[in-house]
N, C-alpha and C positions, 0 to 999 in steps of 0.2 A: 452479422455480429455488430457492425457499426450502428445499425438501426437500433439494436438492443441498447447501446449506450444512450441513444436519444430517448428511447422509451423509458429507461431507468433514470434519466436526467442526471447522468454521472457528471457531466460538465458543470451543471448548476450546483451539485453537492460538493464538488471538488474544491470550491472556494474555502471551505472550512479547513481542509488540509493545507491549502496554500498559505492561509493566514497563520496557522500554527507553525508551519515551516519558516515563514518570514520572521516571526517573532522569536521562535526558539531554534534558530538555525544551528546553534552550537550544541544542542542536546542530541545525543546519539539515538535515543529512543524515537525522536521525531523522524529522523531519517529512516529508521527501521519501520515505524508505523506507516509512513508515507509509501514506502516501497510495498509493504504488505497490502495496504489499502488498494493501491493500483493493481496489484496482482489479483486480489479478490474481485475487483471490478471486472477484470478480464475473464476470470473464471465464471462469474455470474453471467456475463454476456455470452460466453461460450455455451453455457447451459441453456440460456434462453433461445439463442440462435439454433441450437441443436433441436430443442423441443418444437420450435416454430416450423423448421424445415422438415422435421421428422427423420433426420439423419441419425443413424446409429452412432454411438460414441466412437467406434473404431473408424468409421468413414470420416467423421468430422475431424478426428485426430490426424488422419492421413492428410486431409486438406491443410490443417495447421502446419504440419511438418513440411509439406510441399511448398507452402507459401514462405515459410521461414527459410527453407533451402534456397528458393528462388531469390529471396531478398538478399542473401549473402552474395549472390552473383551479380545482381543488378541493384545498386544502391538506391537509385532514384525510385525504382518500383518498390523496393523494400520499405522506404520511408513512408510511402503511401499505404502499403498493405499491412505492415506490422509495426507495432509501437516502437518508439525509439529505444526503449529499455528492454527489448526482447533479448534475453540471453538464453543459452542452452539450459541453464537451471530453471528459469521461469517457464520456458517451454515444457520442460520435463514436469514441473509442478502442474501446469495446465492440463497436460495429458493425463497425469495421475488423477487429477480431479474429475476429468471426464470418465475415467475408468471406474472410479469409486462413486461417482455421482453424489458429491458432497452436498450439493445444494438442491433442495426440492421445495418448490413453491414458497411457503411462508418462511422456511429456513433461511432463504436468501435475505429477507427483510430482517430477520432476527439477528443475523451476523452484522448487518449494517447498523442496526440500532445499538447493538453491544459495542461496536467500535466507536460509534458516535458518543455514547454515554461514558465510555472508559477513556476516551482521548484526553479530556481535561485532567484526569488523574495521572495519566502517564506523562504528560508534558509539563505539569506544574513544576516550576523550578524549585529547587531546594533553597530555603531561606538562608542566606549566607550572612545576613547582618544581625547585629545584636538587637535584642528587644529594647524598647524605649526606656525601661526602668533599670537596665543593667549598664554597667560601665565597661568600657573596652579594656582589654588587658594591656597594660603598659609595662615596659621594662624599666626598672629603676635600678640605679647602681646599688649594690649591696656590699656587705663586708667582704673583703678579699678572702679568697680561699686559701686555707693554710696548706 
C-alpha cells in the first residue's frame, strides 16, 4: 500500500492541496476537499496494492481491519501502519470501495484529473469587495421618522 503511494507520486501531488489549504484555510469546502482527496488517495492505493498482490477484496479488507484494530491498542505501531486521520468512518468507506471496486485502471486517473480541474472552482473565494466603478454604501442622516 505504501509503495503504491510512491508509485502514484501522491506526496509530490499533495503540494497543490497543501497550498490551497494554506491560502484558503477559512473556507469549509477546502477542508472537505482535502479530506476527500486524502481518502481517495487511500482508496486508490488500496486498489493498486490489492491488484499487485492478487489479494481478494475480502482478504485485503480483513488486513485493513486488523491493522486498524491493532493500531488502537498500540499507538506507536498504529502511527506507522495507519494514517493519522484513520477514523471508523474512513475505514468503512475504504472497505465499501474495496467491495464495490470503484476504481479500475483509467478511472483512477479520471477522478484525479476531475478533482484537480475542479479544485480552483471550489476554492475560489467569493468577491466581497465593491467593483472599482461603484461607490460603497454609506449611512447618511435622514429626516427623523414621524
